[in-house]
mmCIF file of the N, C-alpha and C atoms, coordinates in Angstrom:
data_MODEL
# 
_entry.id   MODEL 
# 
loop_
_atom_site.group_PDB 
_atom_site.id 
_atom_site.type_symbol 
_atom_site.label_atom_id 
_atom_site.label_alt_id 
_atom_site.label_comp_id 
_atom_site.label_asym_id 
_atom_site.label_entity_id 
_atom_site.label_seq_id 
_atom_site.pdbx_PDB_ins_code 
_atom_site.Cartn_x 
_atom_site.Cartn_y 
_atom_site.Cartn_z 
_atom_site.occupancy 
_atom_site.B_iso_or_equiv 
_atom_site.pdbx_formal_charge 
_atom_site.auth_seq_id 
_atom_site.auth_comp_id 
_atom_site.auth_asym_id 
_atom_site.auth_atom_id 
_atom_site.pdbx_PDB_model_num 
ATOM 1   N N  . MET A 1 1  ? 42.832 19.674 -15.502 1.00 0.00 ? 1  MET A N  1 
ATOM 2   C CA . MET A 1 1  ? 43.850 20.526 -14.932 1.00 0.00 ? 1  MET A CA 1 
ATOM 3   C C  . MET A 1 1  ? 44.323 19.996 -13.579 1.00 0.00 ? 1  MET A C  1 
ATOM 4   N N  . GLU A 1 2  ? 43.376 19.538 -12.752 1.00 0.00 ? 2  GLU A N  1 
ATOM 5   C CA . GLU A 1 2  ? 43.785 19.010 -11.448 1.00 0.00 ? 2  GLU A CA 1 
ATOM 6   C C  . GLU A 1 2  ? 44.595 17.722 -11.587 1.00 0.00 ? 2  GLU A C  1 
ATOM 7   N N  . THR A 1 3  ? 44.401 16.999 -12.668 1.00 0.00 ? 3  THR A N  1 
ATOM 8   C CA . THR A 1 3  ? 45.191 15.794 -12.905 1.00 0.00 ? 3  THR A CA 1 
ATOM 9   C C  . THR A 1 3  ? 46.657 16.163 -13.120 1.00 0.00 ? 3  THR A C  1 
ATOM 10  N N  . VAL A 1 4  ? 46.906 17.167 -13.908 1.00 0.00 ? 4  VAL A N  1 
ATOM 11  C CA . VAL A 1 4  ? 48.269 17.619 -14.166 1.00 0.00 ? 4  VAL A CA 1 
ATOM 12  C C  . VAL A 1 4  ? 48.907 18.119 -12.875 1.00 0.00 ? 4  VAL A C  1 
ATOM 13  N N  . PHE A 1 5  ? 48.144 18.912 -12.113 1.00 0.00 ? 5  PHE A N  1 
ATOM 14  C CA . PHE A 1 5  ? 48.652 19.424 -10.845 1.00 0.00 ? 5  PHE A CA 1 
ATOM 15  C C  . PHE A 1 5  ? 48.948 18.280 -9.882  1.00 0.00 ? 5  PHE A C  1 
ATOM 16  N N  . GLY A 1 6  ? 48.089 17.276 -9.835  1.00 0.00 ? 6  GLY A N  1 
ATOM 17  C CA . GLY A 1 6  ? 48.298 16.127 -8.963  1.00 0.00 ? 6  GLY A CA 1 
ATOM 18  C C  . GLY A 1 6  ? 49.538 15.333 -9.342  1.00 0.00 ? 6  GLY A C  1 
ATOM 19  N N  . ILE A 1 7  ? 49.752 15.151 -10.628 1.00 0.00 ? 7  ILE A N  1 
ATOM 20  C CA . ILE A 1 7  ? 50.937 14.425 -11.088 1.00 0.00 ? 7  ILE A CA 1 
ATOM 21  C C  . ILE A 1 7  ? 52.203 15.205 -10.756 1.00 0.00 ? 7  ILE A C  1 
ATOM 22  N N  . ILE A 1 8  ? 52.181 16.511 -10.971 1.00 0.00 ? 8  ILE A N  1 
ATOM 23  C CA . ILE A 1 8  ? 53.344 17.339 -10.651 1.00 0.00 ? 8  ILE A CA 1 
ATOM 24  C C  . ILE A 1 8  ? 53.612 17.322 -9.143  1.00 0.00 ? 8  ILE A C  1 
ATOM 25  N N  . ALA A 1 9  ? 52.560 17.462 -8.339  1.00 0.00 ? 9  ALA A N  1 
ATOM 26  C CA . ALA A 1 9  ? 52.731 17.443 -6.883  1.00 0.00 ? 9  ALA A CA 1 
ATOM 27  C C  . ALA A 1 9  ? 53.259 16.090 -6.416  1.00 0.00 ? 9  ALA A C  1 
ATOM 28  N N  . GLY A 1 10 ? 52.782 15.012 -7.002  1.00 0.00 ? 10 GLY A N  1 
ATOM 29  C CA . GLY A 1 10 ? 53.266 13.688 -6.649  1.00 0.00 ? 10 GLY A CA 1 
ATOM 30  C C  . GLY A 1 10 ? 54.733 13.507 -6.999  1.00 0.00 ? 10 GLY A C  1 
ATOM 31  N N  . CYS A 1 11 ? 55.126 13.988 -8.155  1.00 0.00 ? 11 CYS A N  1 
ATOM 32  C CA . CYS A 1 11 ? 56.535 13.886 -8.556  1.00 0.00 ? 11 CYS A CA 1 
ATOM 33  C C  . CYS A 1 11 ? 57.423 14.730 -7.646  1.00 0.00 ? 11 CYS A C  1 
ATOM 34  N N  . VAL A 1 12 ? 56.956 15.909 -7.257  1.00 0.00 ? 12 VAL A N  1 
ATOM 35  C CA . VAL A 1 12 ? 57.722 16.748 -6.336  1.00 0.00 ? 12 VAL A CA 1 
ATOM 36  C C  . VAL A 1 12 ? 57.866 16.040 -4.986  1.00 0.00 ? 12 VAL A C  1 
ATOM 37  N N  . ALA A 1 13 ? 56.790 15.422 -4.500  1.00 0.00 ? 13 ALA A N  1 
ATOM 38  C CA . ALA A 1 13 ? 56.855 14.694 -3.230  1.00 0.00 ? 13 ALA A CA 1 
ATOM 39  C C  . ALA A 1 13 ? 57.844 13.532 -3.314  1.00 0.00 ? 13 ALA A C  1 
ATOM 40  N N  . ILE A 1 14 ? 57.869 12.837 -4.429  1.00 0.00 ? 14 ILE A N  1 
ATOM 41  C CA . ILE A 1 14 ? 58.824 11.738 -4.612  1.00 0.00 ? 14 ILE A CA 1 
ATOM 42  C C  . ILE A 1 14 ? 60.254 12.276 -4.600  1.00 0.00 ? 14 ILE A C  1 
ATOM 43  N N  . LEU A 1 15 ? 60.501 13.374 -5.294  1.00 0.00 ? 15 LEU A N  1 
ATOM 44  C CA . LEU A 1 15 ? 61.846 13.949 -5.336  1.00 0.00 ? 15 LEU A CA 1 
ATOM 45  C C  . LEU A 1 15 ? 62.289 14.445 -3.958  1.00 0.00 ? 15 LEU A C  1 
ATOM 46  N N  . VAL A 1 16 ? 61.386 15.094 -3.227  1.00 0.00 ? 16 VAL A N  1 
ATOM 47  C CA . VAL A 1 16 ? 61.717 15.564 -1.876  1.00 0.00 ? 16 VAL A CA 1 
ATOM 48  C C  . VAL A 1 16 ? 62.016 14.367 -0.968  1.00 0.00 ? 16 VAL A C  1 
ATOM 49  N N  . GLY A 1 17 ? 61.193 13.329 -1.060  1.00 0.00 ? 17 GLY A N  1 
ATOM 50  C CA . GLY A 1 17 ? 61.419 12.136 -0.255  1.00 0.00 ? 17 GLY A CA 1 
ATOM 51  C C  . GLY A 1 17 ? 62.754 11.482 -0.542  1.00 0.00 ? 17 GLY A C  1 
ATOM 52  N N  . LEU A 1 18 ? 63.100 11.385 -1.806  1.00 0.00 ? 18 LEU A N  1 
ATOM 53  C CA . LEU A 1 18 ? 64.400 10.803 -2.179  1.00 0.00 ? 18 LEU A CA 1 
ATOM 54  C C  . LEU A 1 18 ? 65.555 11.663 -1.684  1.00 0.00 ? 18 LEU A C  1 
ATOM 55  N N  . ALA A 1 19 ? 65.403 12.986 -1.764  1.00 0.00 ? 19 ALA A N  1 
ATOM 56  C CA . ALA A 1 19 ? 66.450 13.881 -1.269  1.00 0.00 ? 19 ALA A CA 1 
ATOM 57  C C  . ALA A 1 19 ? 66.630 13.725 0.242   1.00 0.00 ? 19 ALA A C  1 
ATOM 58  N N  . VAL A 1 20 ? 65.520 13.582 0.963   1.00 0.00 ? 20 VAL A N  1 
ATOM 59  C CA . VAL A 1 20 ? 65.592 13.399 2.414   1.00 0.00 ? 20 VAL A CA 1 
ATOM 60  C C  . VAL A 1 20 ? 66.253 12.060 2.743   1.00 0.00 ? 20 VAL A C  1 
ATOM 61  N N  . ILE A 1 21 ? 65.887 11.018 2.013   1.00 0.00 ? 21 ILE A N  1 
ATOM 62  C CA . ILE A 1 21 ? 66.477 9.698  2.272   1.00 0.00 ? 21 ILE A CA 1 
ATOM 63  C C  . ILE A 1 21 ? 67.976 9.705  1.982   1.00 0.00 ? 21 ILE A C  1 
ATOM 64  N N  . LEU A 1 22 ? 68.372 10.291 0.877   1.00 0.00 ? 22 LEU A N  1 
ATOM 65  C CA . LEU A 1 22 ? 69.780 10.284 0.485   1.00 0.00 ? 22 LEU A CA 1 
ATOM 66  C C  . LEU A 1 22 ? 70.644 11.168 1.393   1.00 0.00 ? 22 LEU A C  1 
ATOM 67  N N  . ASN A 1 23 ? 70.076 12.240 1.938   1.00 0.00 ? 23 ASN A N  1 
ATOM 68  C CA . ASN A 1 23 ? 70.829 13.173 2.780   1.00 0.00 ? 23 ASN A CA 1 
ATOM 69  C C  . ASN A 1 23 ? 70.386 13.094 4.238   1.00 0.00 ? 23 ASN A C  1 
ATOM 70  N N  . ARG A 1 24 ? 69.960 11.937 4.682   1.00 0.00 ? 24 ARG A N  1 
ATOM 71  C CA . ARG A 1 24 ? 69.362 11.811 6.012   1.00 0.00 ? 24 ARG A CA 1 
ATOM 72  C C  . ARG A 1 24 ? 70.323 12.140 7.148   1.00 0.00 ? 24 ARG A C  1 
ATOM 73  N N  . LYS A 1 25 ? 71.588 11.825 6.992   1.00 0.00 ? 25 LYS A N  1 
ATOM 74  C CA . LYS A 1 25 ? 72.539 12.117 8.071   1.00 0.00 ? 25 LYS A CA 1 
ATOM 75  C C  . LYS A 1 25 ? 72.725 13.615 8.246   1.00 0.00 ? 25 LYS A C  1 
ATOM 76  N N  . SER A 1 26 ? 72.874 14.331 7.152   1.00 0.00 ? 26 SER A N  1 
ATOM 77  C CA . SER A 1 26 ? 73.056 15.777 7.264   1.00 0.00 ? 26 SER A CA 1 
ATOM 78  C C  . SER A 1 26 ? 71.781 16.456 7.752   1.00 0.00 ? 26 SER A C  1 
ATOM 79  N N  . PHE A 1 27 ? 70.601 15.989 7.304   1.00 0.00 ? 27 PHE A N  1 
ATOM 80  C CA . PHE A 1 27 ? 69.337 16.557 7.796   1.00 0.00 ? 27 PHE A CA 1 
ATOM 81  C C  . PHE A 1 27 ? 69.164 16.282 9.282   1.00 0.00 ? 27 PHE A C  1 
ATOM 82  N N  . SER A 1 28 ? 69.518 15.093 9.714   1.00 0.00 ? 28 SER A N  1 
ATOM 83  C CA . SER A 1 28 ? 69.395 14.735 11.123  1.00 0.00 ? 28 SER A CA 1 
ATOM 84  C C  . SER A 1 28 ? 70.322 15.594 11.981  1.00 0.00 ? 28 SER A C  1 
ATOM 85  N N  . LYS A 1 29 ? 71.551 15.781 11.522  1.00 0.00 ? 29 LYS A N  1 
ATOM 86  C CA . LYS A 1 29 ? 72.505 16.620 12.253  1.00 0.00 ? 29 LYS A CA 1 
ATOM 87  C C  . LYS A 1 29 ? 72.025 18.061 12.286  1.00 0.00 ? 29 LYS A C  1 
ATOM 88  N N  . PHE A 1 30 ? 71.502 18.556 11.173  1.00 0.00 ? 30 PHE A N  1 
ATOM 89  C CA . PHE A 1 30 ? 71.015 19.929 11.101  1.00 0.00 ? 30 PHE A CA 1 
ATOM 90  C C  . PHE A 1 30 ? 69.874 20.163 12.087  1.00 0.00 ? 30 PHE A C  1 
ATOM 91  N N  . THR A 1 31 ? 68.905 19.254 12.126  1.00 0.00 ? 31 THR A N  1 
ATOM 92  C CA . THR A 1 31 ? 67.777 19.432 13.041  1.00 0.00 ? 31 THR A CA 1 
ATOM 93  C C  . THR A 1 31 ? 68.209 19.293 14.495  1.00 0.00 ? 31 THR A C  1 
ATOM 94  N N  . ALA A 1 32 ? 69.147 18.394 14.777  1.00 0.00 ? 32 ALA A N  1 
ATOM 95  C CA . ALA A 1 32 ? 69.645 18.254 16.149  1.00 0.00 ? 32 ALA A CA 1 
ATOM 96  C C  . ALA A 1 32 ? 70.363 19.526 16.590  1.00 0.00 ? 32 ALA A C  1 
ATOM 97  N N  . ASP A 1 33 ? 71.172 20.086 15.717  1.00 0.00 ? 33 ASP A N  1 
ATOM 98  C CA . ASP A 1 33 ? 71.864 21.335 16.041  1.00 0.00 ? 33 ASP A CA 1 
ATOM 99  C C  . ASP A 1 33 ? 70.872 22.483 16.219  1.00 0.00 ? 33 ASP A C  1 
ATOM 100 N N  . ALA A 1 34 ? 69.838 22.506 15.402  1.00 0.00 ? 34 ALA A N  1 
ATOM 101 C CA . ALA A 1 34 ? 68.814 23.548 15.536  1.00 0.00 ? 34 ALA A CA 1 
ATOM 102 C C  . ALA A 1 34 ? 68.069 23.416 16.863  1.00 0.00 ? 34 ALA A C  1 
ATOM 103 N N  . GLN A 1 35 ? 67.775 22.192 17.288  1.00 0.00 ? 35 GLN A N  1 
ATOM 104 C CA . GLN A 1 35 ? 67.122 21.979 18.581  1.00 0.00 ? 35 GLN A CA 1 
ATOM 105 C C  . GLN A 1 35 ? 68.014 22.471 19.719  1.00 0.00 ? 35 GLN A C  1 
ATOM 106 N N  . ARG A 1 36 ? 69.290 22.153 19.637  1.00 0.00 ? 36 ARG A N  1 
ATOM 107 C CA . ARG A 1 36 ? 70.227 22.577 20.686  1.00 0.00 ? 36 ARG A CA 1 
ATOM 108 C C  . ARG A 1 36 ? 70.296 24.093 20.786  1.00 0.00 ? 36 ARG A C  1 
ATOM 109 N N  . SER A 1 37 ? 70.444 24.749 19.641  1.00 0.00 ? 37 SER A N  1 
ATOM 110 C CA . SER A 1 37 ? 70.630 26.196 19.652  1.00 0.00 ? 37 SER A CA 1 
ATOM 111 C C  . SER A 1 37 ? 69.345 26.951 19.990  1.00 0.00 ? 37 SER A C  1 
ATOM 112 N N  . THR A 1 38 ? 68.199 26.382 19.647  1.00 0.00 ? 38 THR A N  1 
ATOM 113 C CA . THR A 1 38 ? 66.940 27.077 19.883  1.00 0.00 ? 38 THR A CA 1 
ATOM 114 C C  . THR A 1 38 ? 66.437 26.908 21.308  1.00 0.00 ? 38 THR A C  1 
ATOM 115 N N  . PHE A 1 39 ? 66.520 25.699 21.841  1.00 0.00 ? 39 PHE A N  1 
ATOM 116 C CA . PHE A 1 39 ? 65.860 25.404 23.106  1.00 0.00 ? 39 PHE A CA 1 
ATOM 117 C C  . PHE A 1 39 ? 66.812 25.150 24.272  1.00 0.00 ? 39 PHE A C  1 
ATOM 118 N N  . GLY A 1 40 ? 68.104 25.292 24.057  1.00 0.00 ? 40 GLY A N  1 
ATOM 119 C CA . GLY A 1 40 ? 69.062 25.177 25.145  1.00 0.00 ? 40 GLY A CA 1 
ATOM 120 C C  . GLY A 1 40 ? 69.093 23.799 25.781  1.00 0.00 ? 40 GLY A C  1 
ATOM 121 N N  . LYS A 1 41 ? 68.918 23.778 27.118  1.00 0.00 ? 41 LYS A N  1 
ATOM 122 C CA . LYS A 1 41 ? 69.041 22.528 27.864  1.00 0.00 ? 41 LYS A CA 1 
ATOM 123 C C  . LYS A 1 41 ? 67.974 21.505 27.450  1.00 0.00 ? 41 LYS A C  1 
ATOM 124 N N  . ALA A 1 42 ? 66.742 21.955 27.251  1.00 0.00 ? 42 ALA A N  1 
ATOM 125 C CA . ALA A 1 42 ? 65.675 21.047 26.800  1.00 0.00 ? 42 ALA A CA 1 
ATOM 126 C C  . ALA A 1 42 ? 65.949 20.565 25.380  1.00 0.00 ? 42 ALA A C  1 
ATOM 127 N N  . GLY A 1 43 ? 66.480 21.439 24.549  1.00 0.00 ? 43 GLY A N  1 
ATOM 128 C CA . GLY A 1 43 ? 66.820 21.052 23.184  1.00 0.00 ? 43 GLY A CA 1 
ATOM 129 C C  . GLY A 1 43 ? 67.939 20.033 23.128  1.00 0.00 ? 43 GLY A C  1 
ATOM 130 N N  . GLU A 1 44 ? 68.824 20.076 24.113  1.00 0.00 ? 44 GLU A N  1 
ATOM 131 C CA . GLU A 1 44 ? 69.906 19.094 24.177  1.00 0.00 ? 44 GLU A CA 1 
ATOM 132 C C  . GLU A 1 44 ? 69.347 17.687 24.376  1.00 0.00 ? 44 GLU A C  1 
ATOM 133 N N  . LYS A 1 45 ? 68.338 17.557 25.210  1.00 0.00 ? 45 LYS A N  1 
ATOM 134 C CA . LYS A 1 45 ? 67.715 16.243 25.441  1.00 0.00 ? 45 LYS A CA 1 
ATOM 135 C C  . LYS A 1 45 ? 67.059 15.724 24.165  1.00 0.00 ? 45 LYS A C  1 
ATOM 136 N N  . VAL A 1 46 ? 66.368 16.607 23.469  1.00 0.00 ? 46 VAL A N  1 
ATOM 137 C CA . VAL A 1 46 ? 65.714 16.208 22.220  1.00 0.00 ? 46 VAL A CA 1 
ATOM 138 C C  . VAL A 1 46 ? 66.758 15.874 21.153  1.00 0.00 ? 46 VAL A C  1 
ATOM 139 N N  . ALA A 1 47 ? 67.799 16.683 21.080  1.00 0.00 ? 47 ALA A N  1 
ATOM 140 C CA . ALA A 1 47 ? 68.838 16.471 20.064  1.00 0.00 ? 47 ALA A CA 1 
ATOM 141 C C  . ALA A 1 47 ? 69.582 15.165 20.294  1.00 0.00 ? 47 ALA A C  1 
ATOM 142 N N  . ASN A 1 48 ? 69.721 14.749 21.534  1.00 0.00 ? 48 ASN A N  1 
ATOM 143 C CA . ASN A 1 48 ? 70.405 13.488 21.822  1.00 0.00 ? 48 ASN A CA 1 
ATOM 144 C C  . ASN A 1 48 ? 69.620 12.288 21.308  1.00 0.00 ? 48 ASN A C  1 
ATOM 145 N N  . ARG A 1 49 ? 68.335 12.449 21.115  1.00 0.00 ? 49 ARG A N  1 
ATOM 146 C CA . ARG A 1 49 ? 67.505 11.354 20.603  1.00 0.00 ? 49 ARG A CA 1 
ATOM 147 C C  . ARG A 1 49 ? 67.416 11.339 19.083  1.00 0.00 ? 49 ARG A C  1 
ATOM 148 N N  . ALA A 1 50 ? 68.048 12.307 18.427  1.00 0.00 ? 50 ALA A N  1 
ATOM 149 C CA . ALA A 1 50 ? 67.991 12.385 16.964  1.00 0.00 ? 50 ALA A CA 1 
ATOM 150 C C  . ALA A 1 50 ? 68.598 11.131 16.344  1.00 0.00 ? 50 ALA A C  1 
ATOM 151 N N  . ASN A 1 51 ? 67.946 10.666 15.285  1.00 0.00 ? 51 ASN A N  1 
ATOM 152 C CA . ASN A 1 51 ? 68.358 9.417  14.663  1.00 0.00 ? 51 ASN A CA 1 
ATOM 153 C C  . ASN A 1 51 ? 68.122 9.520  13.158  1.00 0.00 ? 51 ASN A C  1 
ATOM 154 N N  . PRO A 1 52 ? 69.115 9.249  12.336  1.00 0.00 ? 52 PRO A N  1 
ATOM 155 C CA . PRO A 1 52 ? 68.911 9.302  10.883  1.00 0.00 ? 52 PRO A CA 1 
ATOM 156 C C  . PRO A 1 52 ? 67.856 8.313  10.389  1.00 0.00 ? 52 PRO A C  1 
ATOM 157 N N  . GLY A 1 53 ? 67.567 7.284  11.158  1.00 0.00 ? 53 GLY A N  1 
ATOM 158 C CA . GLY A 1 53 ? 66.535 6.323  10.755  1.00 0.00 ? 53 GLY A CA 1 
ATOM 159 C C  . GLY A 1 53 ? 65.157 6.958  10.678  1.00 0.00 ? 53 GLY A C  1 
ATOM 160 N N  . TRP A 1 54 ? 64.849 7.819  11.637  1.00 0.00 ? 54 TRP A N  1 
ATOM 161 C CA . TRP A 1 54 ? 63.552 8.498  11.608  1.00 0.00 ? 54 TRP A CA 1 
ATOM 162 C C  . TRP A 1 54 ? 63.471 9.476  10.443  1.00 0.00 ? 54 TRP A C  1 
ATOM 163 N N  . THR A 1 55 ? 64.581 10.103 10.123  1.00 0.00 ? 55 THR A N  1 
ATOM 164 C CA . THR A 1 55 ? 64.607 11.000 8.970   1.00 0.00 ? 55 THR A CA 1 
ATOM 165 C C  . THR A 1 55 ? 64.350 10.217 7.687   1.00 0.00 ? 55 THR A C  1 
ATOM 166 N N  . ALA A 1 56 ? 64.922 9.027  7.584   1.00 0.00 ? 56 ALA A N  1 
ATOM 167 C CA . ALA A 1 56 ? 64.673 8.171  6.421   1.00 0.00 ? 56 ALA A CA 1 
ATOM 168 C C  . ALA A 1 56 ? 63.219 7.721  6.379   1.00 0.00 ? 56 ALA A C  1 
ATOM 169 N N  . ALA A 1 57 ? 62.612 7.500  7.547   1.00 0.00 ? 57 ALA A N  1 
ATOM 170 C CA . ALA A 1 57 ? 61.199 7.113  7.596   1.00 0.00 ? 57 ALA A CA 1 
ATOM 171 C C  . ALA A 1 57 ? 60.311 8.232  7.055   1.00 0.00 ? 57 ALA A C  1 
ATOM 172 N N  . VAL A 1 58 ? 60.640 9.460  7.394   1.00 0.00 ? 58 VAL A N  1 
ATOM 173 C CA . VAL A 1 58 ? 59.881 10.603 6.869   1.00 0.00 ? 58 VAL A CA 1 
ATOM 174 C C  . VAL A 1 58 ? 60.033 10.682 5.350   1.00 0.00 ? 58 VAL A C  1 
ATOM 175 N N  . GLY A 1 59 ? 61.237 10.481 4.847   1.00 0.00 ? 59 GLY A N  1 
ATOM 176 C CA . GLY A 1 59 ? 61.457 10.476 3.397   1.00 0.00 ? 59 GLY A CA 1 
ATOM 177 C C  . GLY A 1 59 ? 60.687 9.364  2.713   1.00 0.00 ? 59 GLY A C  1 
ATOM 178 N N  . THR A 1 60 ? 60.619 8.206  3.352   1.00 0.00 ? 60 THR A N  1 
ATOM 179 C CA . THR A 1 60 ? 59.861 7.083  2.800   1.00 0.00 ? 60 THR A CA 1 
ATOM 180 C C  . THR A 1 60 ? 58.382 7.402  2.712   1.00 0.00 ? 60 THR A C  1 
ATOM 181 N N  . VAL A 1 61 ? 57.865 8.065  3.732   1.00 0.00 ? 61 VAL A N  1 
ATOM 182 C CA . VAL A 1 61 ? 56.452 8.462  3.721   1.00 0.00 ? 61 VAL A CA 1 
ATOM 183 C C  . VAL A 1 61 ? 56.194 9.447  2.581   1.00 0.00 ? 61 VAL A C  1 
ATOM 184 N N  . PHE A 1 62 ? 57.109 10.386 2.366   1.00 0.00 ? 62 PHE A N  1 
ATOM 185 C CA . PHE A 1 62 ? 56.961 11.323 1.247   1.00 0.00 ? 62 PHE A CA 1 
ATOM 186 C C  . PHE A 1 62 ? 56.918 10.583 -0.078  1.00 0.00 ? 62 PHE A C  1 
ATOM 187 N N  . VAL A 1 63 ? 57.806 9.614  -0.263  1.00 0.00 ? 63 VAL A N  1 
ATOM 188 C CA . VAL A 1 63 ? 57.844 8.852  -1.512  1.00 0.00 ? 63 VAL A CA 1 
ATOM 189 C C  . VAL A 1 63 ? 56.547 8.073  -1.698  1.00 0.00 ? 63 VAL A C  1 
ATOM 190 N N  . LEU A 1 64 ? 56.060 7.433  -0.642  1.00 0.00 ? 64 LEU A N  1 
ATOM 191 C CA . LEU A 1 64 ? 54.816 6.654  -0.745  1.00 0.00 ? 64 LEU A CA 1 
ATOM 192 C C  . LEU A 1 64 ? 53.617 7.539  -1.066  1.00 0.00 ? 64 LEU A C  1 
ATOM 193 N N  . ILE A 1 65 ? 53.516 8.690  -0.408  1.00 0.00 ? 65 ILE A N  1 
ATOM 194 C CA . ILE A 1 65 ? 52.402 9.598  -0.687  1.00 0.00 ? 65 ILE A CA 1 
ATOM 195 C C  . ILE A 1 65 ? 52.493 10.118 -2.119  1.00 0.00 ? 65 ILE A C  1 
ATOM 196 N N  . GLY A 1 66 ? 53.688 10.475 -2.562  1.00 0.00 ? 66 GLY A N  1 
ATOM 197 C CA . GLY A 1 66 ? 53.849 10.965 -3.932  1.00 0.00 ? 66 GLY A CA 1 
ATOM 198 C C  . GLY A 1 66 ? 53.516 9.907  -4.967  1.00 0.00 ? 66 GLY A C  1 
ATOM 199 N N  . ALA A 1 67 ? 53.973 8.679  -4.741  1.00 0.00 ? 67 ALA A N  1 
ATOM 200 C CA . ALA A 1 67 ? 53.677 7.595  -5.691  1.00 0.00 ? 67 ALA A CA 1 
ATOM 201 C C  . ALA A 1 67 ? 52.185 7.298  -5.719  1.00 0.00 ? 67 ALA A C  1 
ATOM 202 N N  . THR A 1 68 ? 51.555 7.309  -4.553  1.00 0.00 ? 68 THR A N  1 
ATOM 203 C CA . THR A 1 68 ? 50.103 7.080  -4.497  1.00 0.00 ? 68 THR A CA 1 
ATOM 204 C C  . THR A 1 68 ? 49.356 8.168  -5.240  1.00 0.00 ? 68 THR A C  1 
ATOM 205 N N  . LEU A 1 69 ? 49.760 9.395  -5.056  1.00 0.00 ? 69 LEU A N  1 
ATOM 206 C CA . LEU A 1 69 ? 49.102 10.508 -5.741  1.00 0.00 ? 69 LEU A CA 1 
ATOM 207 C C  . LEU A 1 69 ? 49.249 10.400 -7.249  1.00 0.00 ? 69 LEU A C  1 
ATOM 208 N N  . VAL A 1 70 ? 50.443 10.062 -7.711  1.00 0.00 ? 70 VAL A N  1 
ATOM 209 C CA . VAL A 1 70 ? 50.656 9.928  -9.157  1.00 0.00 ? 70 VAL A CA 1 
ATOM 210 C C  . VAL A 1 70 ? 49.801 8.799  -9.721  1.00 0.00 ? 70 VAL A C  1 
ATOM 211 N N  . VAL A 1 71 ? 49.769 7.666  -9.045  1.00 0.00 ? 71 VAL A N  1 
ATOM 212 C CA . VAL A 1 71 ? 48.978 6.529  -9.530  1.00 0.00 ? 71 VAL A CA 1 
ATOM 213 C C  . VAL A 1 71 ? 47.498 6.880  -9.559  1.00 0.00 ? 71 VAL A C  1 
ATOM 214 N N  . LEU A 1 72 ? 47.014 7.533  -8.512  1.00 0.00 ? 72 LEU A N  1 
ATOM 215 C CA . LEU A 1 72 ? 45.604 7.925  -8.476  1.00 0.00 ? 72 LEU A CA 1 
ATOM 216 C C  . LEU A 1 72 ? 45.255 8.908  -9.589  1.00 0.00 ? 72 LEU A C  1 
ATOM 217 N N  . MET A 1 73 ? 46.137 9.829  -9.860  1.00 0.00 ? 73 MET A N  1 
ATOM 218 C CA . MET A 1 73 ? 45.865 10.826 -10.910 1.00 0.00 ? 73 MET A CA 1 
ATOM 219 C C  . MET A 1 73 ? 45.900 10.189 -12.292 1.00 0.00 ? 73 MET A C  1 
ATOM 220 N N  . ILE A 1 74 ? 46.820 9.242  -12.501 1.00 0.00 ? 74 ILE A N  1 
ATOM 221 C CA . ILE A 1 74 ? 46.913 8.588  -13.813 1.00 0.00 ? 74 ILE A CA 1 
ATOM 222 C C  . ILE A 1 74 ? 45.701 7.693  -14.064 1.00 0.00 ? 74 ILE A C  1 
ATOM 223 N N  . THR A 1 75 ? 45.255 6.978  -13.026 1.00 0.00 ? 75 THR A N  1 
ATOM 224 C CA . THR A 1 75 ? 44.107 6.094  -13.211 1.00 0.00 ? 75 THR A CA 1 
ATOM 225 C C  . THR A 1 75 ? 42.781 6.829  -13.234 1.00 0.00 ? 75 THR A C  1 
ATOM 226 N N  . GLY A 1 76 ? 42.779 8.084  -12.809 1.00 0.00 ? 76 GLY A N  1 
ATOM 227 C CA . GLY A 1 76 ? 41.566 8.886  -12.894 1.00 0.00 ? 76 GLY A CA 1 
ATOM 228 C C  . GLY A 1 76 ? 40.592 8.660  -11.764 1.00 0.00 ? 76 GLY A C  1 
ATOM 229 N N  . VAL A 1 77 ? 41.057 8.166  -10.634 1.00 0.00 ? 77 VAL A N  1 
ATOM 230 C CA . VAL A 1 77 ? 40.194 7.939  -9.486  1.00 0.00 ? 77 VAL A CA 1 
ATOM 231 C C  . VAL A 1 77 ? 39.813 9.272  -8.873  1.00 0.00 ? 77 VAL A C  1 
ATOM 232 N N  . GLU A 1 78 ? 38.527 9.419  -8.553  1.00 0.00 ? 78 GLU A N  1 
ATOM 233 C CA . GLU A 1 78 ? 38.050 10.635 -7.893  1.00 0.00 ? 78 GLU A CA 1 
ATOM 234 C C  . GLU A 1 78 ? 38.297 10.531 -6.408  1.00 0.00 ? 78 GLU A C  1 
ATOM 235 N N  . ILE A 1 79 ? 38.859 11.578 -5.832  1.00 0.00 ? 79 ILE A N  1 
ATOM 236 C CA . ILE A 1 79 ? 39.135 11.580 -4.404  1.00 0.00 ? 79 ILE A CA 1 
ATOM 237 C C  . ILE A 1 79 ? 38.027 12.324 -3.684  1.00 0.00 ? 79 ILE A C  1 
# 
């Protein structure tokens, strides 16, 4: 049962990572706007440093973790 759950969780992580990578500009703009509106002057400084590259890096990490989880579950390695 945990193998099935692990494979499903890995596939979900891969899909989320791909969605983040493909929509990185809109996610980056959304988080920058949220920082500005939530924290005011301090949020403006943080929002100015926003970069779609870091958003893509987070998506890449999601894809790598999901792929690793799927491979581990398929091969039957005990964690």
